[in-house]
Steps between C-alpha positions, in 0.01 A plus 500: 500500500809294575307178439385627161865587406618161613232326284591709198872421549424135534298503173779685321744239628281227359468672164884525480541139583252391236645735229836335504819694404487878518692676217697808601433675175197331341396584134573402146830322439484472133670720244174556324258573782642821633688806377709502819803280529454201726822326589381143482676168489516300178428187699150642564441522123442220254784420264290603199409836644865576581604380149229730357651792698848426351363494147323831534718719733865581541663251748828541688720311743789601722762246616823516686654250266850468662698440167299535197702345215501128620123508560374641173387161370263469806384854472435450130246233583347625829457871418432503128125574550589833668559834334760671729774326686683689768806340648730615779837358614572389144871476568577605146813673392543751203703240321197264480360545149134578445464209254600269802207605707214525249151359560270389222226759416661770707715793391856535618513544868529844659795452731672675779809292595710540803856567396696569824439183688333159479118447522219750449366613165154562340351377182153557345356299212205636304286307246571605143139579449534792750647835439765598769794734513764557765491803712853551602428847610317360801772263604741646778862405512562274787156329498445171321180570310344495161221744398280431189228698342230266338242631246192295439224535248215721623675557837721770627864400564614384833839459674638174628797505739694198614736552811748291694607631833769282669468400858660728761530782252619842615269782586598695184370226275149562626543870409600403139200264476280784618658731240414250225145482627489881479621503143236256392223708679622811307453345150131578499414134427211414735543129553814370662555139592818381693612159579823361651685355787538786755619295799261677719268255684149623476392246774708706742257731677761775555490812275817477272645757279394306190136496617520878552614537137206292377254708701655827384445417135150350546604144429295195608678178581304197372688188609355345812674157518862408576734516200835415650565195706798418717580225748275609775316814369296649216468850385329728244790680326402451133247774447242625245418863526282744308355853540174380342285254693288413193797391283648201679306192568532130589834551675606169653815296594551204280682180555890488495551313170877552491732265673591642844669407822387618837479867418290600192267756359148433352377677190238767542242512222246771406262637241499848368155605394607604152350314208731333244453324166428134537727305270635215720410215266341411173390205290687374203452215261815290424545256223680168542655487151719192570176302537314624195343277235617692194375236254143572634577872476605477133188280415272752642669779307494291175121439542423870474386632162723802494354641183160520647647645816673782318193578286272501808586872564648795323612656828860402568460574878209262521699234323799544724274473806325183376839338404646579847186335663516202274875445562470534877206257505693228300807563722300460818367165366846363388733654759447445880457829691403616841418825678749601781520779760796713472593662823730796421611529861631146553880426463586244223565213738157532689292198471209326680722310746648829638135641525382193693800512736441874569122443563581222745749726680243774522255262670746381745593865582132590566466205727821585694385861539182391635621230744826687582667191629866400465404177315295697241778748449759227462271349225482833328872554498548159347238571241664835421841338452354240278329764290837688460674175392221417249521847341871486457502145386231563231692809386815282468316241311347756256839650411666154469233412257567813299870430500429150382299637211763751416754212466279285274308748298665565167193538273441863533734795582191707626418223753863472617524875565158513680630221731825681553314817596277326753794330665709808529209742570648738245153545349233606751172307507316809559376630159260752646506850369519734806235756567502788257463865600311657224389854546515475880285187487625155598423224253507150642282302273687301225252585225508866582886494503490343150265770365722765650806358328320469162378862525850628595686314215225578246537872582886478458486331149197656331586737212237725345470356151142620429615703197739228365422275211601135491766448233451250223743220470591508121789252540456204249450160674822367348710780653381453852772345716434287814764646711412271797753232382766727363869494629724800628471825322848590396555228239133445446419817302749431230403134481128580465575746215603194289281220646177549687510153639550459876857413588590180672682655798323671787783632729765683289672825498593716791322492830367854440351380167330208668335737745380729220368209302307359806332836549400517133367145471297536823365839387654670801728740328475872448374467143207730459263222398585294806450811722172585314360151579554569866339854489846655560508694163237688319578350166711203367671688207866521434666820381462366139123500551472121501400282792808434708464129538776249562515412125497870402792568747710205384433506110300781361570831677672732240649710786712201633780330313546126503779527760324739735 
């Protein structure tokens, strides 16, 4: 019997040797192959697959940034592809304006600044395409935290908490953190995700008070690699927690892309399995008008028999469509053009040189992580520092070029102000309409947002005129006045009583008169005919039973004197 057992053990040993590495937890490691969460490393996935995850699902990152404001230019490039950015140790003070810490395509940061001493602070950025609101009722005094409630299309809301617990904190701070966890649990919202720097090393086998809090509230900790590096040690203190295993996926520790000395934190990335609208980039045709052959363009237009063209159809819509197609066809032959990819998430100074530098740094990081030798890590630090310098130099060149254009461009006021806005960042590049909450339903698609706005404004301006008759314009043609080119009202009415010709002056009279005149000539006044054309009145008639046009108001109304 012992001989049989020895033979079986020997056979099993051979099988193990032949099988290679044994996985501690074998099974699917892809986001799409299992309903259960599998904490996998992004390095095990292809870049295309991870990029696909980012475009389909909500992504987040937590980073102990150690002073946020001077590193915004690097963050703007490195983390633009993510949806939620959670930062601790921002070192911001209340006197730092929100406009000074904005990121392109993100809403204003949700901040919790430390006011009593240096350091600390929490800030959370959320993409403008997501719906998020601050839950101050869950934030406990004395705890540096930010709680957000996010609502997504076709998903229940979830809570996201970001915490910073300073090292060597007193015991009562843990009690306050536990109280904040308790408030979040009592909201009735099922899904809770928590990230932050808790300064509690998860690699230490001892049972700490923080671990007891996590266990008490059913929180699972997903980070398995060191996140904080010192001279002679590494620790897991930047954590990702959730009470739902099937919500968080692909949690991994990324490369430290910020300039750092000996002590630094690495960013922690992850995916939340909530689907989002995909609108990261789109195609657009641009025309190089300065290189156009306009003589050719004019010849092609002259060769068209426009009489036959107009008589080819009695439908004006068909003619407009044909004319548009013909005009675009001629323009494409005479004016150089090309299709470009517009990436809405890229900062304005992003270019291919920066992208190549980042890709090279990423390859060196993978090599250093695999070899784990001092030479490879030294090479990575040099590549990282070079990338930082490249990003900042390209940003400087971009704005220097804009300033040069601002000094030399005198042809157009519109161009001048656009350049000024871009330089000063007074005008946000993000022109996205935030998600709309319509009848308890979140609208994220741009086309659906447009339809919702159209329906709303149409419902506000429509007047029931089903029983109204359109009035006849009995005014003789020679009495019709073109008010568009008239001057100010006060001296104008008396002048027009004598001479119907347009006066030579344009700006005359009092300032108030000029304002009234501008409203009348642009048909934006309170005259009933102007309001009727905008569906704001049920009829256009004056009290004297005539149509209250500009001419009638100025010349013909018997209820008004010449000086009124």
